[in-house]
ZAFIKE-58465 format. One record per residue (C-alpha): residue in one letter; x, y, z. Coordinates in steps of 0.5 Angstrom, whole numbers, plus 500, padded with zeros to 3 digits. Each point is the difference from the previous one (the first is absolute). Layout:
aXYZ
...
This chain:
m459456468
k494497503
t495502497
n497505494
l498507503
p492500499
l498505495
q497505505
r506500504
i505502494
l495506498
l500502507
l508500500
l500504493
l495505503
l505501506
l506500496
v497506495
a497504506
a508500503
v503503494
p499507503
g504498506
l506496497
a504507500
q505498506
f505505503
r507497498
v506499505
i506499496
g507497504
y507500496
v504494502
p507501498
s504494497
w506501506
a496501506
g494497504
d497493501
v494499496
n497495506
s500506504
v495505495
q494501503
y496498493
t493501503
k501508501
l502501493
t497500493
h506500495
i508499501
n505502496
y507496500
a506504498
f504501496
l500497493
l506504496
p499501492
t506499495
a501506495
t498496495
g493497503
g503494503
l499499508
q505499505
p500493504
i495501506
e503501507
n497494504
p495496495
a498496506
k498505504
l496503495
q497493499
s498499507
l497507500
v496499494
s497493503
l499503507
a497507497
h495496496
a498495505
n498506504
g497504494
v505505499
k503502493
v507500499
l503505495
i508500498
s503507501
v505502494
g505505501
g500504506
w505505503
n506496497
d505505503
g497505495
n502496494
d494499495
s504500494
g497493498
f493503500
e502506496
s503495495
i494496499
g495506500
a504503494
n500494496
a493496497
t504493499
y503501507
r493502503
n497493497
t505496503
f499503507
v493499499
t500493498
n505498505
l496504506
v493496497
n505493501
f502502506
a493501503
n498494498
q506496502
y499502507
n492500500
l500507502
d494505499
g504506497
v505505499
d503506504
i504505496
d505503504
w503505495
e500505505
y504506497
p499501492
d502506497
a496506497
g499500493
a502493496
s501496506
a493502503
n497498493
n503493500
h498498507
a493502498
l501495493
l503495504
m494500505
q495500495
q503494497
l500496507
s493502501
t497497494
e504494501
m499499507
h493502500
n498495494
r503494505
g496503506
k506502504
l501507503
l505506498
t502505505
a505505501
a504503506
v501508499
v503506504
g495503505
t501507497
n503503494
g499494495
a499504494
s504495496
i494495501
l496502495
n492500501
s499495495
v503495505
f494500504
t496497495
s505494499
v500498508
d496497504
f502504506
l506505502
n504499506
l502507503
m507500503
a499505505
y506500504
d507502499
f498506498
n506503504
n504498506
f497500507
d493502499
h500495493
s493498501
t495504504
y493500500
d499506497
y505497494
a495495499
v495505499
q504504495
s501494496
i493497500
n498507498
y506501494
w498494497
k492500500
g501508498
r503497494
g494496498
l502493504
p494496502
a499499508
n499493498
k507500497
t503504506
v504495505
l504504505
g507498502
v502499507
p507499503
f502494505
y507504501
g502506503
r505505497
p506502500
t503494503
w495496496
e499495506
s493496499
y495501505
a501494504
q507502501
l498507502
l495497505
a506495503
r504506501
g495504504
a496503495
s492501502
p495496495
n496506501
a504506498
d504502493
v506502503
f506497504
n507503501
g500503493
v497495496
g493502497
y495493499
n493499500
g497497507
i493497501
p496506500
t503503494
i499494496
k493499502
s499508498
k503498493
t496494499
n493504502
l503505495
a501495494
f493497502
d497507499
q504503494
g503493497
s499493499
g505496504
i507501504
m507497498
i505498505
w508501498
e501495503
l497494504
s507497504
q501507503
d493499504
a500499508
t496494503
g494499504
a496506503
n506505497
s499498492
l499505495
l496495496
t496498506
a498508501
i498500492
n496494500
q496503507
v499506496
v497496494
v496496504
q497506503
r498504494
n498493497
g495500505
v502493502
t500498507
p505495502
p497493502
p500498507
a506495501
q499493502
a504497506
i505495499
p500495503
g493499498
r496498495
i498504494
e494499495
a502499493
e494505498
r502506505
s506502495
s502507499
a500500493
q500494495
s501498493
g496495496
t496496505
q493500502
t497498507
e495494501
t496497505
t504494503
t498493503
d506500505
t499500507
g498507503
g497501493
g500507498
l504502493
n506497497
v504504494
a499496493
w503500493
y507501502
e504499494
t507501498
g502508501
d494501505
w501503507
l498502507
d503506504
y499500508
s502505504
v503497506
n502502507
v506495503
a501500507
s507498500
a505498495
g502493499
s498494496
y492498500
t497493497
v495502495
g494495499
f497502493
r493497500
v499498492
s496496495
s501498493
a496495495
y506500496
g507501504
g506503497
a499507504
t506503503
l498506505
q506505502
l500504506
r503507499
n503506503
s498507498
g507500496
g498494496
a505495504
v497493501
l499498507
g498493499
s496496495
v495494500
n498495495
v493499499
g498493497
n493497498
t496500507
g494496496
g495506499
w500508501
q497499507
n504494502
w505504505
q507499502
t505503504
i507501498
n505503504
a506504499
t505504504
v502508499
t504505503
l497507502
p502506502
a496504506
g495505498
r495502495
q501497493
t497498494
l500492498
r498498493
l497493499
y503499493
a498494495
a507499496
a496494496
s493498501
t495496496
g495502505
c500499507
n495503506
v503504507
n496500506
w505503506
l507501502
n502498507
f507503503
a502496506
s507503503
a505494499
t506503503
p498506505
p505505501
p504499507
p496503506
s502506503
s504502495
t503507497
t501500492
i504506497
q501501493
a507501498
e499507496
a497503506
f506502503
t501507504
s507500498
m505497495
q507500497
g502497493
v493496498
q495501495
v492498499
e498496495
a494496498
t499493502
t498493498
d499497507
a493498502
g496506501
g504504496
g501508501
q508502501
n506497503
v507503502
g505498495
y507502498
i503499507
d508500500
a504498506
t499506506
d494502497
w494500506
l493502501
a497502506
y492500503
a498505506
n495498505
v500493500
n497497506
f502494504
p494500505
t503495505
s507498502
g502493497
t501495494
y499503493
t500497493
i502504495
e499498493
y503504493
r497498493
v506501496
a503498493
s507499497
p503497494
s506498504
g499500508
s502506505
t500502507
l495505504
s501502507
s495504504
d500505506
l496504505
n501508501
a505501495
g504494502
s500501507
i497493501
q503495495
l495494498
g505496496
n501498493
v495496495
a503496494
i496501493
p501494496
a500500492
t493500498
g501500493
g498506498
w499508502
q492498500
t501493502
w498501508
t501496506
t499502508
v505499505
s500502507
q504500507
t498500507
v501506505
n499502506
v498507501
n497505506
a493503499
g501507497
t499504494
y506500495
s503502494
f501493496
g506500496
v502495494
y508500498
a503497494
q506496502
a500499493
g497501494
g496497494
w493499503
n493503499
f496501506
n492500500
w498500508
l501498507
r495497505
i502500508
t496495504
k499498507
a503494501
g494495503
a495505499
a493496500
r493501501
s497502506
a497494505
g494498498
t500501493
t500494495
l502500493
a493497499
t497507503
a505505498
p498501493
k493502502
l501507500
d506500495
h495497494
l494505502
l504507501
e500505494
v503507501
y498505495
p501505496
n507498498
p503505499
a497504506
g499507500
r498502507
t496494503
l502492500
h493496500
f499493502
r495495498
t500494504
e495495503
a504500506
g499505506
l506505500
l498505505
g505501506
s506496496
p507503501
y503502493
q507502498
v502503493
v507500498
d504503495
v505497495
t505500505
g496497505
r499506504
t494500503
v496507498
l493498503
n497496505
g494499505
q494497501
l494500494
s494504503
a496500493
p500496493
d506504497
l507503502
d501508498
v507499497
s500508497
s506501505
l505495496
k504502494
a499497493
g504493500
v499493502
y497497506
t498494504
l494500505
r501495506
l493498503
s500496506
p492498502
e499496506
g500493499
q504500493
a506500497
t503507498
v498502493
t504504495
r498504494
r505504496
f497507497
v502506497
k499507502
e499505495
a502507500
e495505501
């Protein structure tokens, strides 16, 4: 600490804390993370309040079977806690309908004591915030009484240690869960799904589930509505259904019933009105980007909480430290650094600042951290919304709290709006004035990037979460003769193109590409052994293509590789005559497009003149969907379907500027 807080400031803080107590109730968003699926680095932590790791299984005498993937649980706890999210261990689960372990434990006082002690020790060992009991189907009579006894005993031991106790229960017809359990738990997760086969989780069934439990006396502040991220009867994930052609705005596809974005939003509003939270089974089944169901839940939470998302700050560009969208532990003070204004102070271990940013183009950026410290020994990390560390700097003793230095680090960022967190991993105190992002390796000009999972048809492959830069999904499980096709890929002019493929392979392989279902062969590309399924490299080929719009095909000559994206670049593409590197960034640094995601209208904020500028909007396949000349400081995008688009503006005397934006479903 630099100095002691004055008494008046301490009293003021205490008064503010007291005044804030009535508003501490938080709408819960609880996501299950199974041990066997999903990547902890892909979790959208900033949109969750709790995570349940599934499943820990009991033995018949009160012991615990070894937890599956303990390293995954440890990483999950670390990333979640860094983002202020609580983690519970979920005990039991469906387990093929075998709850004999619970039945044995519940019926024997010695086994119950052993079981409770083991759970307390497990929670302490993994630094967990509580326990979620998934003894889903106790029988009526003695079994129901034993369930209640176990929950009461767990409640005493968990709550004495400041930890949570929750339980998952059926949506309706849960008579074997006694009302006495209501006082033992912090809340109940209502499994308002799997009601039957096809229409297993309708909005009406959600209403029935809430009415059933509240009608029995469960308080609204302990009622959490469960929603599925999968469909029945096929048990496909929501992401798999979309990959097969299902609509994110519907609930039925080829006889499969699921919850699309409108239903998920309606259920979230229902939970706001009648309960205290939403529970999700399970997070790895979600889609990415604008079609994410967790994002849809978060949009309702933000709206219902009356929170206006902060304006995104443009990258490349400079971000003043005090312009955070959220923070923990820091304060601001007047700075004597060049330019004046405020800096952030009292930056100590565990403190953080969040910044809502809009990254113009995916790529590497040099980040300048403007810092000072009278002590030294501080480590500042820049993290993404999933908690992954993008880059870090070590702050030494600069000679005083207002003696400023700039320390640089290089980070890789995906395009689009996102949240970045400046986190003090270790600090005895430092100040931060600003962050400056400058493009280190801008993407190739005149290029089109297509995400691998955006295929319009395929054979034999599956989609999975990726740990490659930018996150999201990759295509995997590729065997020989599998293929992917991408419709409406435009080659605007005839000539030479470079095609890059982002791939990973433990032992190497070969792919080939073609146009229009093989009528034009583009040739083979060797894939080297990268060392792992998520160890990525970029390979390329040079081809000659006549101008036109084609179906672009990628074919597996051999299997054993993963595929994240492909990028098509016109060879020799350059900036227009008269535009220099010195003048090109002028508009690029100053232009902000908002809101993002956009509804019916996309607005522009810039000091440069845009009226009359040619514009082009292209979708993820590179197809032009809007074009013309700007006649106003905004653009009507109401005709676009929900999805991700790239806007290209070409003002006179300036290099073409690109901005990625998301179009919301109306």
